[in-house]
C-alpha positions, 0 to 999 in steps of 0.5 A: 237927367237925360244927359246923365242917362246918355253919359252912363250909356256912353261909359258902358259902351266904351268900357265894353268895347275895351273889354271885348277888345282885350278879350279877343286879344287874350284869346289870340295870345293864348292860341299863339302860346303867349300864356303870361301876356294873355294872363296879364291881359285877362286881369284887365279884361275881368276888371272891365267886364265886372265894372261894365256889367255892374253898371248895367245891372245897377240900372237894369230898368234903363234899356239904353244901358242894356243896348249900350252893353250889347252894341259895345260888345259887338263893336269890341269884337270888330275892333279886337279882330282889327287889332289881331290883324294888325298884330299878325302874330305867328307864322303861316305856311303857304303851299304853292303849286305852279303850272310851270315847273321851269320857272325860277320860282324858288330862287326868286322867293329865296332872294326876297327872304322867304324860306322855301322847300320845293319839289316836283309834283304831278298834276292832272295836266303834267309836271308841276312845281310845288313849294312850301313857304314859311313866313311871318303872318305880317308878310302874308299879303306881300307873299301872295302878291309876289307869288302872283307876280311870278305866276298869276296862275299859281294855286295857293293855299295857306294854313297856320302851323301849330308848332315849328321846330328847327330847320333853315326856315325858322333860322332864316325867318327869325334872322329878319331877312324879310324885314331887311328886304322890306326896308330895302324895297321901301327905301327904293320906292321912296328914292324913286318917288323923290326923283 
């Protein structure tokens, strides 16, 4: 009897983890404009939700089922967030202000495959180099590291654009120059480690 109760709680927990992970993925896909994929995910999501909720309501007197449902929900949120980070869908725009307007910042970033628009700006202590950089989200952390390597004192702020249309940025980023740059860098590191 006890083993059946544990198995039931485990099933409810697992189904709810998967359900909430799908729910998180669906919401992110919807926000990213991937409506048809989100609709397909929502079909599976609803089936799982009805199944898990049905198991809990069928055995409402069993407190472990309710706890398994709640803990599964919370765990699903965490796993869904991790999945979203790994998928890293979409693009980000990074605004950078460098305290040194003489740096060859823009050229160095372009060599690495980033789309950069730069302009001179004026801050509290004088001239600055301001840049707007577009990159796929999966390269976000690498971009931050590159910026910090070039100018450790740079001011960095990023946001997710809702719509992108036209321009050199989109062509450059979609052409995959960043991916090619990353593969070349990985091959160089691999070659150096084999020496």
